N, CA, C, O and the ligand as a Tripos MOL2 file, in Angstrom:
@<TRIPOS>MOLECULE
protein
  237   235    60     0     0
PROTEIN
NO_CHARGES

@<TRIPOS>ATOM
      1 N          41.3070   -6.9310   -0.8790 N.3       1 MET1
      2 CA         40.0750   -6.2780   -0.6490 C.3       1 MET1
      3 C          39.6540   -6.5400    0.8110 C.2       1 MET1
      4 O          39.8780   -7.6140    1.3690 O.2       1 MET1
      5 N          39.0190   -5.4800    1.4090 N.am      2 ALA2
      6 CA         38.6370   -5.6580    2.8210 C.3       2 ALA2
      7 C          37.4840   -6.6410    2.9190 C.2       2 ALA2
      8 O          36.6320   -6.7360    2.0360 O.2       2 ALA2
      9 N          37.4900   -7.3590    4.0130 N.am      3 VAL3
     10 CA         36.4390   -8.3540    4.2840 C.3       3 VAL3
     11 C          35.6490   -7.9400    5.5430 C.2       3 VAL3
     12 O          36.2490   -7.6820    6.5870 O.2       3 VAL3
     13 N          34.3230   -7.8770    5.4510 N.am      4 PRO4
     14 CA         33.5820   -7.4490    6.6220 C.3       4 PRO4
     15 C          33.7790   -8.4040    7.8240 C.2       4 PRO4
     16 O          33.7160   -9.6220    7.6580 O.2       4 PRO4
     17 N          34.0160   -7.8520    9.0260 N.am      5 ARG5
     18 CA         34.2590   -8.6510   10.1800 C.3       5 ARG5
     19 C          32.9790   -9.1450   10.8420 C.2       5 ARG5
     20 O          32.8970  -10.2790   11.3160 O.2       5 ARG5
     21 N          31.9930   -8.2710   10.8600 N.am      6 ASN6
     22 CA         30.6520   -8.6690   11.4340 C.3       6 ASN6
     23 C          29.6010   -8.3890   10.5160 C.2       6 ASN6
     24 O          29.6700   -7.4450    9.7290 O.2       6 ASN6
     25 N          28.5290   -9.2470   10.5860 N.am      7 ARG7
     26 CA         27.3780   -9.0210    9.7160 C.3       7 ARG7
     27 C          26.5760   -7.8650   10.2230 C.2       7 ARG7
     28 O          26.5420   -7.6390   11.4320 O.2       7 ARG7
     29 N          25.8930   -7.0780    9.3190 N.am      8 HIS8
     30 CA         25.0330   -6.0720    9.7130 C.3       8 HIS8
     31 C          23.6480   -6.6120   10.0640 C.2       8 HIS8
     32 O          23.1880   -7.5950    9.4830 O.2       8 HIS8
     33 N          22.9940   -5.9600   11.0160 N.am      9 SER9
     34 CA         21.6960   -6.3740   11.4120 C.3       9 SER9
     35 C          20.6930   -6.0870   10.3000 C.2       9 SER9
     36 O          20.9350   -5.2980    9.3880 O.2       9 SER9
     37 N          19.5350   -6.7800   10.4250 N.am     10 ASN10
     38 CA         18.4520   -6.5100    9.4080 C.3      10 ASN10
     39 C          18.0570   -5.0730    9.4460 C.2      10 ASN10
     40 O          17.8640   -4.4590    8.3970 O.2      10 ASN10
     41 N          17.9260   -4.5010   10.6510 N.am     11 ALA11
     42 CA         17.5370   -3.0790   10.7640 C.3      11 ALA11
     43 C          18.5290   -2.0940   10.0950 C.2      11 ALA11
     44 O          18.1500   -1.0940    9.4840 O.2      11 ALA11
     45 N          19.8240   -2.4480   10.2520 N.am     12 ARG12
     46 CA         20.8800   -1.5910    9.5860 C.3      12 ARG12
     47 C          20.8010   -1.7630    8.0730 C.2      12 ARG12
     48 O          20.9410   -0.7840    7.3400 O.2      12 ARG12
     49 N          20.5770   -3.0040    7.5820 N.am     13 LYS13
     50 CA         20.4580   -3.2410    6.1580 C.3      13 LYS13
     51 C          19.3110   -2.5040    5.6240 C.2      13 LYS13
     52 O          19.4270   -1.8600    4.5820 O.2      13 LYS13
     53 N          18.1430   -2.5630    6.3160 N.am     14 ASN14
     54 CA         16.8800   -1.9900    5.8330 C.3      14 ASN14
     55 C          16.9270   -0.4330    5.8890 C.2      14 ASN14
     56 O          16.3940    0.2580    5.0210 O.2      14 ASN14
     57 N          17.5770    0.0650    6.9280 N.am     15 SER15
     58 CA         17.6850    1.5750    6.9490 C.3      15 SER15
     59 C          18.6000    2.1250    5.8850 C.2      15 SER15
     60 O          18.4160    3.2390    5.3940 O.2      15 SER15
     61 N          19.6050    1.3160    5.5320 N.am     16 LYS16
     62 CA         20.5030    1.6610    4.4490 C.3      16 LYS16
     63 C          19.6780    1.7580    3.1220 C.2      16 LYS16
     64 O          19.8670    2.6550    2.3010 O.2      16 LYS16
     65 N          18.7680    0.7870    2.9790 N.am     17 ARG17
     66 CA         18.0010    0.7150    1.7540 C.3      17 ARG17
     67 C          16.8440    1.6520    1.7530 C.2      17 ARG17
     68 O          16.1000    1.7010    0.7730 O.2      17 ARG17
     69 N          16.6520    2.4200    2.8340 N.am     18 SER18
     70 CA         15.4460    3.3440    2.8740 C.3      18 SER18
     71 C          15.6350    4.4350    1.8030 C.2      18 SER18
     72 O          14.6610    5.0880    1.4310 O.2      18 SER18
     73 N          16.8490    4.6450    1.3060 N.am     19 HIS19
     74 CA         17.0880    5.7060    0.3030 C.3      19 HIS19
     75 C          17.0770    5.1350   -1.1450 C.2      19 HIS19
     76 O          17.3550    5.8690   -2.0940 O.2      19 HIS19
     77 N          16.7650    3.8620   -1.3070 N.am     20 HIS20
     78 CA         16.9470    3.2240   -2.6250 C.3      20 HIS20
     79 C          15.6390    3.1940   -3.3960 C.2      20 HIS20
     80 O          15.5710    2.5440   -4.4390 O.2      20 HIS20
     81 N          14.6260    3.8520   -2.9390 N.am     21 ALA21
     82 CA         13.3070    3.7960   -3.6980 C.3      21 ALA21
     83 C          13.4010    4.4710   -5.0380 C.2      21 ALA21
     84 O          14.0870    5.4780   -5.2120 O.2      21 ALA21
     85 N          12.6830    3.8810   -5.9930 N.am     22 LYS22
     86 CA         12.6890    4.4510   -7.3680 C.3      22 LYS22
     87 C          11.9010    5.7390   -7.3790 C.2      22 LYS22
     88 O          10.8640    5.8400   -6.7250 O.2      22 LYS22
     89 N          12.3900    6.7440   -8.1310 N.am     23 LYS23
     90 CA         11.6130    7.9990   -8.2770 C.3      23 LYS23
     91 C          10.6470    7.7950   -9.3650 C.2      23 LYS23
     92 O          10.8750    6.9640  -10.2450 O.2      23 LYS23
     93 N           9.5140    8.5550   -9.3500 N.am     24 PRO24
     94 CA          8.5580    8.4340  -10.4250 C.3      24 PRO24
     95 C           9.2090    8.9360  -11.7240 C.2      24 PRO24
     96 O          10.1010    9.7840  -11.6790 O.2      24 PRO24
     97 N           8.7480    8.3950  -12.9260 N.am     25 LYS25
     98 CA          9.3110    8.7730  -14.2010 C.3      25 LYS25
     99 C           9.0390   10.2550  -14.4740 C.2      25 LYS25
    100 O           7.9190   10.7380  -14.3110 O.2      25 LYS25
    101 N          10.0640   10.9420  -14.8810 N.am     26 CYS26
    102 CA          9.9640   12.3740  -15.0890 C.3      26 CYS26
    103 C           9.4350   12.6580  -16.5450 C.2      26 CYS26
    104 O          10.0560   12.2870  -17.5410 O.2      26 CYS26
    105 N           8.2930   13.3120  -16.5940 N.am     27 LEU27
    106 CA          7.7110   13.6480  -17.8930 C.3      27 LEU27
    107 C           7.3180   15.1140  -17.8680 C.2      27 LEU27
    108 O           6.8590   15.6110  -16.8390 O.2      27 LEU27
    109 N           7.4950   15.8360  -19.0150 N.am     28 SER28
    110 CA          7.0550   17.1740  -19.1650 C.3      28 SER28
    111 C           6.1470   17.3510  -20.3480 C.2      28 SER28
    112 O           6.1940   16.5420  -21.2740 O.2      28 SER28
    113 N           5.3330   18.3600  -20.3600 N.am     29 ALA29
    114 CA          4.4110   18.5770  -21.4990 C.3      29 ALA29
    115 C           5.2120   19.1510  -22.6900 C.2      29 ALA29
    116 O           6.1150   19.9650  -22.4990 O.2      29 ALA29
    117 N           4.8750   18.7250  -23.9000 N.am     30 CYS30
    118 CA          5.4860   19.2450  -25.1460 C.3      30 CYS30
    119 C           4.9760   20.6510  -25.3410 C.2      30 CYS30
    120 O           3.7790   20.8900  -25.1850 O.2      30 CYS30
    121 N           5.8740   21.6310  -25.6900 N.am     31 SER31
    122 CA          5.5010   22.9780  -25.8460 C.3      31 SER31
    123 C           4.7160   23.1860  -27.2150 C.2      31 SER31
    124 O           4.0810   24.2250  -27.3970 O.2      31 SER31
    125 N           4.7680   22.1980  -28.1590 N.am     32 GLU32
    126 CA          4.0610   22.3070  -29.4300 C.3      32 GLU32
    127 C           2.7170   21.6960  -29.3480 C.2      32 GLU32
    128 O           1.7250   22.3330  -29.7030 O.2      32 GLU32
    129 N           2.6390   20.4790  -28.8920 N.am     33 CYS33
    130 CA          1.3980   19.7350  -28.9560 C.3      33 CYS33
    131 C           0.7770   19.4740  -27.5720 C.2      33 CYS33
    132 O          -0.3940   19.1060  -27.4730 O.2      33 CYS33
    133 N           1.5570   19.6640  -26.5260 N.am     34 GLY34
    134 CA          1.0720   19.5050  -25.1470 C.3      34 GLY34
    135 C           1.0860   18.0570  -24.6860 C.2      34 GLY34
    136 O           0.6880   17.7900  -23.5520 O.2      34 GLY34
    137 N           1.5280   17.1040  -25.5120 N.am     35 LYS35
    138 CA          1.5810   15.7130  -25.0330 C.3      35 LYS35
    139 C           2.7830   15.5160  -24.0790 C.2      35 LYS35
    140 O           3.7540   16.2690  -24.1520 O.2      35 LYS35
    141 N           2.7210   14.5310  -23.2060 N.am     36 LEU36
    142 CA          3.8110   14.2600  -22.2770 C.3      36 LEU36
    143 C           4.9680   13.6690  -22.9890 C.2      36 LEU36
    144 O           4.7950   12.7870  -23.8300 O.2      36 LEU36
    145 N           6.1670   14.1330  -22.6760 N.am     37 LYS37
    146 CA          7.3950   13.6780  -23.3200 C.3      37 LYS37
    147 C           8.5410   13.6630  -22.3030 C.2      37 LYS37
    148 O           8.4690   14.3330  -21.2730 O.2      37 LYS37
    149 N           9.5880   12.9040  -22.5930 N.am     38 MET38
    150 CA         10.8150   12.9260  -21.7010 C.3      38 MET38
    151 C          11.5040   14.2780  -21.9180 C.2      38 MET38
    152 O          11.5270   14.7800  -23.0420 O.2      38 MET38
    153 N          12.0500   14.8590  -20.8880 N.am     39 PRO39
    154 CA         12.7890   16.1130  -21.0850 C.3      39 PRO39
    155 C          14.0680   15.9490  -21.8880 C.2      39 PRO39
    156 O          14.7310   14.9170  -21.7850 O.2      39 PRO39
    157 N          14.4130   16.9070  -22.6540 N.am     40 HIS40
    158 CA         15.6630   16.9740  -23.5000 C.3      40 HIS40
    159 C          15.5080   15.9370  -24.6000 C.2      40 HIS40
    160 O          16.5450   15.4410  -25.0400 O.2      40 HIS40
    161 N          14.3540   15.5560  -25.0910 N.am     41 THR41
    162 CA         14.2270   14.6710  -26.2290 C.3      41 THR41
    163 C          13.1720   15.3110  -27.1580 C.2      41 THR41
    164 O          12.3410   16.1290  -26.7640 O.2      41 THR41
    165 N          13.2800   14.8570  -28.4440 N.am     42 ALA42
    166 CA         12.2620   15.2900  -29.3460 C.3      42 ALA42
    167 C          10.9520   14.6550  -29.0360 C.2      42 ALA42
    168 O          10.9350   13.5120  -28.5790 O.2      42 ALA42
    169 N           9.8460   15.3240  -29.2540 N.am     43 CYS43
    170 CA          8.4790   14.8430  -28.8700 C.3      43 CYS43
    171 C           8.1850   13.6800  -29.7650 C.2      43 CYS43
    172 O           8.2990   13.8300  -30.9820 O.2      43 CYS43
    173 N           7.8090   12.5090  -29.2460 N.am     44 PRO44
    174 CA          7.4080   11.3480  -30.1010 C.3      44 PRO44
    175 C           6.1070   11.5670  -30.8450 C.2      44 PRO44
    176 O           5.8500   10.8870  -31.8380 O.2      44 PRO44
    177 N           5.2630   12.5140  -30.3850 N.am     45 ALA45
    178 CA          3.9180   12.7390  -31.0170 C.3      45 ALA45
    179 C           4.1180   13.6560  -32.2370 C.2      45 ALA45
    180 O           3.6450   13.3200  -33.3230 O.2      45 ALA45
    181 N           4.7990   14.7960  -32.0920 N.am     46 CYS46
    182 CA          4.8490   15.7330  -33.2090 C.3      46 CYS46
    183 C           6.3100   15.8700  -33.7660 C.2      46 CYS46
    184 O           6.5100   16.6070  -34.7310 O.2      46 CYS46
    185 N           7.2860   15.2050  -33.2050 N.am     47 GLY47
    186 CA          8.6170   15.1620  -33.7160 C.3      47 GLY47
    187 C           9.4090   16.4990  -33.6190 C.2      47 GLY47
    188 O          10.3650   16.7000  -34.3690 O.2      47 GLY47
    189 N           9.0170   17.3960  -32.7100 N.am     48 LYS48
    190 CA          9.6800   18.6560  -32.6780 C.3      48 LYS48
    191 C          10.4840   18.7180  -31.3710 C.2      48 LYS48
    192 O          10.1380   18.0850  -30.3740 O.2      48 LYS48
    193 N          11.5920   19.5210  -31.4160 N.am     49 TYR49
    194 CA         12.4330   19.7960  -30.2560 C.3      49 TYR49
    195 C          12.8600   21.2770  -30.3390 C.2      49 TYR49
    196 O          13.4330   21.6870  -31.3490 O.2      49 TYR49
    197 N          12.5960   22.0710  -29.3160 N.am     50 ALA50
    198 CA         12.9260   23.4860  -29.2210 C.3      50 ALA50
    199 C          12.3930   24.2640  -30.3770 C.2      50 ALA50
    200 O          13.0420   25.2040  -30.8360 O.2      50 ALA50
    201 N          11.1640   23.8880  -30.8980 N.am     51 GLY51
    202 CA         10.4650   24.5650  -31.9200 C.3      51 GLY51
    203 C          10.8570   24.1510  -33.2900 C.2      51 GLY51
    204 O          10.2360   24.6060  -34.2510 O.2      51 GLY51
    205 N          11.8750   23.2940  -33.4580 N.am     52 ARG52
    206 CA         12.2690   22.7770  -34.7520 C.3      52 ARG52
    207 C          11.7690   21.4090  -35.0110 C.2      52 ARG52
    208 O          11.6170   20.6120  -34.0840 O.2      52 ARG52
    209 N          11.4990   21.1010  -36.2890 N.am     53 GLN53
    210 CA         11.0550   19.7260  -36.6780 C.3      53 GLN53
    211 C          12.3480   18.8200  -36.7560 C.2      53 GLN53
    212 O          13.2570   19.0680  -37.5480 O.2      53 GLN53
    213 N          12.3670   17.8330  -35.9450 N.am     54 ILE54
    214 CA         13.5510   16.9590  -35.8610 C.3      54 ILE54
    215 C          13.2940   15.6480  -36.6510 C.2      54 ILE54
    216 O          14.0840   15.2580  -37.5100 O.2      54 ILE54
    217 N          12.1870   15.0010  -36.3360 N.am     55 THR55
    218 CA         11.8510   13.7090  -36.9600 C.3      55 THR55
    219 C          10.5130   13.8510  -37.7160 C.2      55 THR55
    220 O           9.5990   14.5290  -37.2460 O.2      55 THR55
    221 N          10.4120   13.2100  -38.8790 N.am     56 PRO56
    222 CA          9.1340   13.2110  -39.5790 C.3      56 PRO56
    223 C           8.0180   12.5970  -38.7710 C.2      56 PRO56
    224 O           8.2180   11.6060  -38.0670 O.2      56 PRO56
    225 N           6.8240   13.1960  -38.8730 N.am     57 VAL57
    226 CA          5.6930   12.7690  -38.0430 C.3      57 VAL57
    227 C           5.1270   11.5040  -38.6940 C.2      57 VAL57
    228 O           4.8180   11.4950  -39.8860 O.2      57 VAL57
    229 N           4.9960   10.4390  -37.8980 N.am     58 ALA58
    230 CA          4.3710    9.2460  -38.3940 C.3      58 ALA58
    231 C           2.8200    9.4240  -38.2720 C.2      58 ALA58
    232 O           2.2880    9.5000  -37.1650 O.2      58 ALA58
    233 N           2.1630    9.4830  -39.3520 N.am     59 THR59
    234 CA          0.6940    9.7260  -39.3560 C.3      59 THR59
    235 C          -0.0360    8.3800  -39.7440 C.2      59 THR59
    236 O          -1.2650    8.3410  -39.8110 O.2      59 THR59
    237 ZN          4.8420   17.4680  -29.3900 Zn       60 ZN60
@<TRIPOS>BOND
     1     1     2 1
     2     2     3 1
     3     3     4 2
     4     3     5 am
     5     5     6 1
     6     6     7 1
     7     7     8 2
     8     7     9 am
     9     9    10 1
    10    10    11 1
    11    11    12 2
    12    11    13 am
    13    13    14 1
    14    14    15 1
    15    15    16 2
    16    15    17 am
    17    17    18 1
    18    18    19 1
    19    19    20 2
    20    19    21 am
    21    21    22 1
    22    22    23 1
    23    23    24 2
    24    23    25 am
    25    25    26 1
    26    26    27 1
    27    27    28 2
    28    27    29 am
    29    29    30 1
    30    30    31 1
    31    31    32 2
    32    31    33 am
    33    33    34 1
    34    34    35 1
    35    35    36 2
    36    35    37 am
    37    37    38 1
    38    38    39 1
    39    39    40 2
    40    39    41 am
    41    41    42 1
    42    42    43 1
    43    43    44 2
    44    43    45 am
    45    45    46 1
    46    46    47 1
    47    47    48 2
    48    47    49 am
    49    49    50 1
    50    50    51 1
    51    51    52 2
    52    51    53 am
    53    53    54 1
    54    54    55 1
    55    55    56 2
    56    55    57 am
    57    57    58 1
    58    58    59 1
    59    59    60 2
    60    59    61 am
    61    61    62 1
    62    62    63 1
    63    63    64 2
    64    63    65 am
    65    65    66 1
    66    66    67 1
    67    67    68 2
    68    67    69 am
    69    69    70 1
    70    70    71 1
    71    71    72 2
    72    71    73 am
    73    73    74 1
    74    74    75 1
    75    75    76 2
    76    75    77 am
    77    77    78 1
    78    78    79 1
    79    79    80 2
    80    79    81 am
    81    81    82 1
    82    82    83 1
    83    83    84 2
    84    83    85 am
    85    85    86 1
    86    86    87 1
    87    87    88 2
    88    87    89 am
    89    89    90 1
    90    90    91 1
    91    91    92 2
    92    91    93 am
    93    93    94 1
    94    94    95 1
    95    95    96 2
    96    95    97 am
    97    97    98 1
    98    98    99 1
    99    99   100 2
   100    99   101 am
   101   101   102 1
   102   102   103 1
   103   103   104 2
   104   103   105 am
   105   105   106 1
   106   106   107 1
   107   107   108 2
   108   107   109 am
   109   109   110 1
   110   110   111 1
   111   111   112 2
   112   111   113 am
   113   113   114 1
   114   114   115 1
   115   115   116 2
   116   115   117 am
   117   117   118 1
   118   118   119 1
   119   119   120 2
   120   119   121 am
   121   121   122 1
   122   122   123 1
   123   123   124 2
   124   123   125 am
   125   125   126 1
   126   126   127 1
   127   127   128 2
   128   127   129 am
   129   129   130 1
   130   130   131 1
   131   131   132 2
   132   131   133 am
   133   133   134 1
   134   134   135 1
   135   135   136 2
   136   135   137 am
   137   137   138 1
   138   138   139 1
   139   139   140 2
   140   139   141 am
   141   141   142 1
   142   142   143 1
   143   143   144 2
   144   143   145 am
   145   145   146 1
   146   146   147 1
   147   147   148 2
   148   147   149 am
   149   149   150 1
   150   150   151 1
   151   151   152 2
   152   151   153 am
   153   153   154 1
   154   154   155 1
   155   155   156 2
   156   155   157 am
   157   157   158 1
   158   158   159 1
   159   159   160 2
   160   159   161 am
   161   161   162 1
   162   162   163 1
   163   163   164 2
   164   163   165 am
   165   165   166 1
   166   166   167 1
   167   167   168 2
   168   167   169 am
   169   169   170 1
   170   170   171 1
   171   171   172 2
   172   171   173 am
   173   173   174 1
   174   174   175 1
   175   175   176 2
   176   175   177 am
   177   177   178 1
   178   178   179 1
   179   179   180 2
   180   179   181 am
   181   181   182 1
   182   182   183 1
   183   183   184 2
   184   183   185 am
   185   185   186 1
   186   186   187 1
   187   187   188 2
   188   187   189 am
   189   189   190 1
   190   190   191 1
   191   191   192 2
   192   191   193 am
   193   193   194 1
   194   194   195 1
   195   195   196 2
   196   195   197 am
   197   197   198 1
   198   198   199 1
   199   199   200 2
   200   199   201 am
   201   201   202 1
   202   202   203 1
   203   203   204 2
   204   203   205 am
   205   205   206 1
   206   206   207 1
   207   207   208 2
   208   207   209 am
   209   209   210 1
   210   210   211 1
   211   211   212 2
   212   211   213 am
   213   213   214 1
   214   214   215 1
   215   215   216 2
   216   215   217 am
   217   217   218 1
   218   218   219 1
   219   219   220 2
   220   219   221 am
   221   221   222 1
   222   222   223 1
   223   223   224 2
   224   223   225 am
   225   225   226 1
   226   226   227 1
   227   227   228 2
   228   227   229 am
   229   229   230 1
   230   230   231 1
   231   231   232 2
   232   231   233 am
   233   233   234 1
   234   234   235 1
   235   235   236 2
@<TRIPOS>SUBSTRUCTURE
     1 MET1         2 RESIDUE 1 A MET
     2 ALA2         6 RESIDUE 1 A ALA
     3 VAL3        10 RESIDUE 1 A VAL
     4 PRO4        14 RESIDUE 1 A PRO
     5 ARG5        18 RESIDUE 1 A ARG
     6 ASN6        22 RESIDUE 1 A ASN
     7 ARG7        26 RESIDUE 1 A ARG
     8 HIS8        30 RESIDUE 1 A HIS
     9 SER9        34 RESIDUE 1 A SER
    10 ASN10       38 RESIDUE 1 A ASN
    11 ALA11       42 RESIDUE 1 A ALA
    12 ARG12       46 RESIDUE 1 A ARG
    13 LYS13       50 RESIDUE 1 A LYS
    14 ASN14       54 RESIDUE 1 A ASN
    15 SER15       58 RESIDUE 1 A SER
    16 LYS16       62 RESIDUE 1 A LYS
    17 ARG17       66 RESIDUE 1 A ARG
    18 SER18       70 RESIDUE 1 A SER
    19 HIS19       74 RESIDUE 1 A HIS
    20 HIS20       78 RESIDUE 1 A HIS
    21 ALA21       82 RESIDUE 1 A ALA
    22 LYS22       86 RESIDUE 1 A LYS
    23 LYS23       90 RESIDUE 1 A LYS
    24 PRO24       94 RESIDUE 1 A PRO
    25 LYS25       98 RESIDUE 1 A LYS
    26 CYS26      102 RESIDUE 1 A CYS
    27 LEU27      106 RESIDUE 1 A LEU
    28 SER28      110 RESIDUE 1 A SER
    29 ALA29      114 RESIDUE 1 A ALA
    30 CYS30      118 RESIDUE 1 A CYS
    31 SER31      122 RESIDUE 1 A SER
    32 GLU32      126 RESIDUE 1 A GLU
    33 CYS33      130 RESIDUE 1 A CYS
    34 GLY34      134 RESIDUE 1 A GLY
    35 LYS35      138 RESIDUE 1 A LYS
    36 LEU36      142 RESIDUE 1 A LEU
    37 LYS37      146 RESIDUE 1 A LYS
    38 MET38      150 RESIDUE 1 A MET
    39 PRO39      154 RESIDUE 1 A PRO
    40 HIS40      158 RESIDUE 1 A HIS
    41 THR41      162 RESIDUE 1 A THR
    42 ALA42      166 RESIDUE 1 A ALA
    43 CYS43      170 RESIDUE 1 A CYS
    44 PRO44      174 RESIDUE 1 A PRO
    45 ALA45      178 RESIDUE 1 A ALA
    46 CYS46      182 RESIDUE 1 A CYS
    47 GLY47      186 RESIDUE 1 A GLY
    48 LYS48      190 RESIDUE 1 A LYS
    49 TYR49      194 RESIDUE 1 A TYR
    50 ALA50      198 RESIDUE 1 A ALA
    51 GLY51      202 RESIDUE 1 A GLY
    52 ARG52      206 RESIDUE 1 A ARG
    53 GLN53      210 RESIDUE 1 A GLN
    54 ILE54      214 RESIDUE 1 A ILE
    55 THR55      218 RESIDUE 1 A THR
    56 PRO56      222 RESIDUE 1 A PRO
    57 VAL57      226 RESIDUE 1 A VAL
    58 ALA58      230 RESIDUE 1 A ALA
    59 THR59      234 RESIDUE 1 A THR
    60 ZN60       237 GROUP 0 **** ****
């Protein structure tokens, strides 16, 4: 495995990490009940996905 010959400066290290910031959590509104849910998952509030009942609703 290759071994680095020279150490990188702090500025070079930090500019490399300038692209490493976390993106905000992606949430979309449920088409059935309007609650925020993760995309491509059944809604945790009403248990529906693409208009179909997937999971029983915990009441
Ligand atoms: Zn819902």
